N, C-alpha and C positions, 0 to 999 in steps of 0.2 A: 435375420427375419427369419419366420416357422418356412420349411416347405414341406408337404407333402412326401414320401416313400410308400412310393408305389410297388408290391409284390411281385413278382413272374411265376409264382404258383399259382394253379387256378386253385387250387383248397380255399389258399389264404381270399382272394379274390373273390371266390364266389360265399366268404363270410364276409367281408366287407361287403358286398352288395347286400346282403341279407340284416348285418347290421343298421344299415341305413334303411331299407326297405318297413325293416321292423320302426325303426325312430318316424320315419315318416308315418307311417300309420296309425299309428296308437299318440302322434301328435294333432290328427285328424283336422280338423277345417285348420288350424292355426302351426298348422309346418307352413317353414317358413321355405320350400321346395317348390309351393302349389304356381304362386305366379312362374319362377324361372323353370319350372317343368314346359309349363305351358305357352311359353316365349319359346321356346326352344325345343318343341313338339315331342319331346322325351317320354313318353308310353310306358311309365314305371312297370303297370301292371302286364303289357308285354313283356319286357326284362323282365320278369318277375315269372315268364311262363319259359323266356325263351333260359336261363337260368337252370329251370328242372327240367327243362329238355340234352343242355347239356351235364348234370350233371347224371343225369339217363348213361351220357356214352361213357361218364366217366367211372362208374360203376366198371359198366358193361368191362372197362380198361382195366382197372384192378382186379375184377373178377380173370381176364385177362391171364395179369401179372403173376394171380396167385399159378394159377396155373403151368404158367412157363417154370417159377421157382419150383415146384415140385417135379416138373421137364428136367430143370437144367441143376438137382438134384441126387435122380435118376443115371442124368448122366455121367459125374462126377465118381458115384458108387461105381457103374460099367469102365470109368475109362482110368481108376483109379491106379489097382496093382497093374496092370497096362502098362501104364505111363510109367511106375519106380522099375519093374522089372524089362522097360527100353532104354530108358536110364543107366543103368550097370551095362546094361547091355552093352550100350554105346563108347563105356567106360572102356569098358574090356575090350571093344573092336578099336578105340582109341589106341591102346595100347599094343595092341596086333599088330596098327595100320602105322608102329612109331616110325617109322622112313617115309612112310606117305598117306597123311592123315588120310587126305583130300581123300583117299579110296571112299571114304566114310558117305562121296556122295552118289556112293548107289542105291545107300540103304535111305534115302530121301532127307540125310541128317546135312542141313547148315554149313558147312567150313568158311568165317574168312579170310581174308589176306592176310593173317598174320596167324592162322589154324586154330582159331578162338569160335568151338560152337557154341552155334544158335538155337535157343528152342523159341517155338509161336509161342503168344497168349491167350489168341484168338479160339476159346472151345473149335470151332468146325476147321480152323487148321492147327488145332489138336488129336481129334478125332481121324483127319488127315495123314501124318503124318503118322500116327498109330497105325490109319491101315495099309500106308507105304509101306514102312517097320518090319511090322514081321507077317504083310502081305508080301514083299521081296523073302524072309528067310522062310519061311512054309510054299515059295515056288525052288525054294535048291535044291536037289535031289539029294539023297535021304548020304550021309555022312561029309559032304562035300562045303557046306557051310563053317566058316570059324566061331560062327557063335554058338554049333549042335553040343559045344563042352560044355560052354558057357551054360546053354541052358539043364543040359543032363546032369553036371555036379549040383545045382541051383535048384533040382526037382520043380523044373518051371511047367507049366500045363499049358501047353501053345496051342493045342485043338480050344481049352479055353476060354484061352485070349481073345483068338478068333470068334468066339463066339460073342465074346463082350462088345468086341468091336462093332459088330456087325447090328446090335442091341440098340448099341451108341448112335452108329451111323442114322439109325430108325426115329430115332432120340432127335436125335440135331436136328433130321427135314422138320419133324410137330412144330420144334423148334423154331426156324426161320419159317412157317407157316402159322404161328401164335407172333412173330414180331409182327408182321407183316395186318394179320390180323388189329394188335396192340396199334401202331400209327395211324390205320383205317381210322380207329376206336379215336384217338384223340386229331384227328384232325379235323372230323367231320363235330367232337368237343371247341377246339378254336374256332372252328368258323361260324360257329352257333353262335360263339362267346365272346368275340369278337367286339358286336354293335356294344353290347351290355357294359360290355370290360370300356370302352369309349364312354357309354354316359355314364360310369360310377367315376372315368376321368373329368368329365369333365364337371359333374356337379360336382367335386371334390377341387375343384377349382374355383367355383364361387363360390362355396363354401370359406375357404379360406379369405377370397377379398372378405364377403362379410364379415364374420369374426376378424377383425387385422386389427381389433384391439382387445380380443382375447381369443387367440387364434384355438385356446385348449377347449373351445368348444366341439372345434372340429374332432374332436377325438369320440364326443356321443354319438356319434354316425359313424365308425366302425373305422378310419383313416388312422395313420401314423406319422404323427407329423414333428418335425425335429424341433426341439425344443421346447414341443408344444405338449405330448402326452407321453415323456420320458417315465411317469409316472404310474403308466396307463396299456393294458398292451391285451388286444383281444384272444380267448383264449375258448381253447374245444376241448369239452372234454369226452370219455364216449364210457358207457356203464354198462357191465356185460348183464346177461338175463337173468330180474328178480333180483339183482343189486344195488348198495347207494351210495353215491358219493356226496360228499357234503364239500361244497363251493365255497370260499372265500374271498374275504378281501373284491369283492366285488361293488362295482363302482354304483353309486347311486347315482338314478338319473340314468341311465345305459339301461339298454334291454339282453334279457335274454331269452333264446331263441329255440326252438325246439325245431334242431337241422335233421333227426333220423323219421324212423316210420314209424314209432308205436308213439302211444301218452306214459308221460314220464309225470311222474308226484308232486310237488313242489311242498316244501315245510319250512314256515320261519325257523331259524338258527338251524341247529346241531339235534334237535329232538321231533323225536316223530310224533306228535301229536297235535289231536283236534284234529278237525279235518282239509283234508290236501286243496293243496290247485291243484285243479286237474290242466295239462299242458297237453295238449292234440298237435300231431306231427304239424311242424308246418308253421304251427304258435306262437305268440309273441308275449311274453313278460314284461312291462316298465316294474324295473326296480327300485321298492320304496324304499322310505327310511326304513330300520331297522330290517330290509332283507340285504344285507350285503355280509352276511352268510345264511348259507339258503341247504339244506339236505333235497335230495333229488334222488328217486327213487324213478326202474325201472320196472312195473309191475309184471310183464312181458320176460314169457319163459322160452319165448320165439325168437325173437327181434332184440338184437341189440339198441343203446337207447346214444342219439349223439346228444347235444347243447354246445350252443358258444354266450359266451358273455363277454362282457368288458370289467377286466377284474383291476387289480394293482399290482403293481409288480411288486 
């Protein structure tokens, strides 16, 4: 018996709703959902508004993650050599303290009961360890630290290391603030989206009962049903500025939705000829016979394009 597999990913959930909404609107007065929506007080237009609000929070979240990725790269660059020299220095000190390796603890190095050294994996703890290790070395009276010989022999610039650690601490603080902002956007997105997704699941349950004799029909509404949609999938395609994409294997009878923020130009087949079908942002195109292969152009030189289709695997 077929059953729907519901995604836990917001973007996939949003795509599911977009296909569902598009098919409902294209079917117009003949949509099989009309009576069900009325009977269950589901306002699909309000769901669309909520989706748009949730997508704004998702866009904010993605932008925050992009910034966070840049901060993490900078952080890694500023601790890379400091971490390497620390690891080498710890091995030197371990040999120096071979009769009592637990002396490494004064350098903030963790030692297990059997004398094994352990290092943190969390970037915040890594920065803290670097700060403690090199700070301890810097606070020693000149010529009294067992690490002095190692530093001199390997020409290690401790002043530069301390400068990099100071920058890394600032970067990590920014990352922590960034994480709080990202979590806030995720929370707002999920709060707005919760009721929409419940409606999507309720509609999916209704369609499964309706199409009991032919469950493959539910695939046209953007759902993934075990044993029914094995040869179809919801495909999301992105188009770079001023670029062209040829989309093949599109399921006839399904919907192509412009989920981006700029117009898309559609051409039948692989060749660009004749007048294009102009699909504005948020609009839908019912895939007719002969359109299983479509050439899609993003004419914008400022904004990337994006669209979804139901396609054969």
